[in-house]
C-alpha positions in Angstrom: 76.6 24.6 -22.2 76.1 22.2 -24.8 75.2 18.3 -24.4 76.8 17.2 -27.5 77.0 13.4 -26.4 77.3 10.7 -28.9 74.0 8.5 -29.2 75.1 5.0 -28.5 73.4 2.1 -30.0 72.8 -0.4 -27.1 72.1 -3.4 -29.4 75.4 -3.8 -31.3 75.0 -6.2 -34.3 77.4 -8.9 -34.8 77.7 -10.1 -38.3 79.2 -13.3 -39.1 80.5 -14.1 -42.4 79.4 -17.1 -44.6 82.6 -19.2 -44.3 82.4 -18.7 -40.1 78.7 -19.7 -40.3 79.5 -22.6 -42.7 82.4 -23.7 -40.5 80.3 -23.6 -37.3 77.5 -25.7 -38.8 79.9 -28.3 -40.3 81.9 -28.5 -37.1 78.5 -29.2 -35.3 77.7 -31.9 -38.1 81.2 -33.6 -37.6 80.9 -33.7 -33.9 77.4 -35.2 -33.7 78.1 -37.7 -36.5 81.3 -38.6 -34.7 79.7 -38.9 -31.3 77.0 -40.9 -32.9 79.3 -43.3 -34.7 81.7 -43.8 -31.7 79.1 -44.6 -29.1 75.9 -45.9 -31.1 77.8 -47.6 -33.9 75.5 -50.4 -34.6 72.2 -48.1 -34.3 73.6 -45.5 -36.9 75.6 -47.3 -39.4 74.4 -47.9 -42.7 76.9 -50.2 -44.1 77.3 -53.6 -41.7 79.2 -56.7 -42.8 77.6 -59.9 -41.3 79.5 -62.8 -40.0 83.0 -62.8 -38.6 83.9 -59.5 -40.1 81.2 -57.6 -38.0 83.1 -56.6 -35.2 86.0 -55.7 -37.6 83.7 -53.6 -39.3 82.4 -51.9 -36.1 86.1 -51.0 -35.1 86.9 -49.3 -38.7 83.8 -47.1 -38.2 84.6 -46.3 -34.9 88.2 -45.2 -36.3 86.2 -43.1 -38.6 84.2 -41.5 -35.7 87.3 -40.3 -34.1 88.4 -38.9 -37.4 85.0 -37.2 -37.4 85.7 -35.6 -33.9 89.1 -34.5 -34.8 87.8 -32.7 -37.9 84.8 -31.3 -35.6 87.0 -29.5 -33.4 89.6 -28.7 -36.1 87.0 -26.9 -38.0 85.4 -25.1 -34.9 89.0 -23.8 -33.9 89.9 -22.5 -37.2 86.6 -21.0 -37.8 87.7 -17.3 -37.1 90.9 -17.7 -39.2 91.5 -15.2 -42.0 93.5 -14.5 -45.1 95.7 -17.0 -46.8 95.5 -19.6 -44.1 91.5 -19.9 -44.4 91.9 -20.1 -48.2 94.7 -23.1 -47.6 92.0 -24.6 -45.2 89.5 -24.7 -47.4 91.2 -26.0 -50.4 92.4 -28.9 -48.4 88.7 -29.5 -47.6 88.1 -29.6 -51.2 90.7 -32.0 -52.0 89.6 -34.2 -49.2 86.2 -34.1 -50.5 87.1 -35.1 -54.0 89.2 -37.9 -52.5 85.8 -39.1 -50.5 83.9 -38.7 -53.7 86.4 -41.0 -55.8 86.4 -43.5 -52.8 82.6 -43.4 -52.9 82.6 -44.2 -56.6 85.3 -46.8 -56.0 83.2 -48.5 -53.1 80.0 -48.6 -55.2 81.5 -51.6 -57.3 81.9 -54.0 -54.2 79.0 -53.0 -52.0 75.7 -51.1 -52.4 76.2 -47.7 -51.4 73.0 -45.7 -50.5 72.5 -42.6 -52.8 72.6 -40.4 -49.6 76.3 -40.6 -49.2 76.7 -39.3 -53.0 74.1 -36.6 -52.3 75.8 -35.6 -49.1 79.4 -35.3 -50.6 78.1 -33.4 -53.4 76.3 -30.9 -51.4 79.4 -30.6 -49.1 81.6 -29.9 -52.0 79.4 -27.0 -53.2 79.2 -25.5 -50.0 82.8 -25.5 -49.5 83.4 -24.3 -53.2 81.0 -21.3 -52.0 83.0 -20.6 -49.1 86.1 -20.3 -51.2 84.4 -18.0 -53.5 83.5 -16.0 -50.2 86.9 -15.8 -49.2 88.5 -14.8 -52.6 85.6 -12.1 -52.9 86.9 -10.8 -49.4 90.6 -10.1 -50.7 
């Protein structure tokens, strides 16, 4: 009698792609930023408008928070998507990022915009391009 049992590895390693890890991190960031802006708007906002427009400014930022929450949930639920659909999602994030960057440059003519906005947007764009190259490499 021969005991030819296959040795099983009790600790299976789960590998996550760069894109899935990237989507988890950004989903978390968008959800935290959205919740902070929604519930603690006056404490976390950088740009405020004094006077009568302050309440309007807070409401607009809470709309932005709602969008951040939506984007966070969307990113979290599509993180395991693969193929052409994932590539299209990443390209749409790149397009939205460039629109945000253009709007930031337009806003600097009318208000003092902290450099952190520009730096954060550029870092986000670079990391999204890395995910795009990761997806193209998988094909």
